[in-house]
Phi, psi and omega in degrees: 000143182267213184271128178282132177231135173247126183212168176300141177291139176249160180304321183284359175275345192300317181301313180292327177296316180295319178297317178296317178300322179298321179292324179292318179298316180297319184279321192237356185061037173241123355292159184303320176244128179295127183287147176298326179235086184299325177295320176293322178296324178285354180234070186293157176305138178077018183294131178263340179173163177216148182229153175232151169257126183231152171231098188063233181276354186272126173276121182258343181189170187207150171206149175233157175237129184231168170295154183260134180279169183297324182295311180295320178299321178295322177301323183274335181083030179223157177294146179305327182295344179265358189236159170222138186261133173280132182216157172057038178275124174204157172229139179293154181301323182290344183259358184291152183073018176247004180081015182296304183297317181293324177294317177295318179298316179295321180297314183288324177295320178294319178300318177296311181300323179298336177264007180078021183246152174263128178282139176226163177203163173241145176221140178284141185310326181289351181274065185301319180295321178294315179301316179299319178300311182298316182291323175298327181278001177090009176289147184249132176287127183255348180164177180215152176199158177292143176274178180253027180214168179251150179283172181301332179267011173089003178279152168291130182299140171247115185261132174255135178260132179237149180240135180294151175290160177097173182278299172042032176236153180293000000 
């Protein structure tokens, strides 16, 4: 393996991002339901930016930053205008234990803070590895609520809301 680089996602990265997402879906069932338009899913509404972790031509991970909706903002207790949501964060199975997910998380949190925003995110209760990553990085759980979808094993999703460490608000 070569040198890990985290950089802004480019249009020509999309094919490799979708291929990487497919390996994550096969290994981890993330996303729980494979999207009809995976490239569109990786480019959510209200996206403020997206980053990839690459090793040469290989995409090892991905993260996006989006505007925060009213529901998530209410969970945190702040106006949406003060927040930015972490979305579509994943690392391929072959890239794990290389700091890919933690590097992407730090990159997106810094990008939010640089804009005067506090990064927030939601994670489904079954994502124990993700929860451990967030808590190791100093993110604070702000609340939990039922989701509006079912997990791969048929449960109603239970979403935990996390807030990035630091001030980072306007």
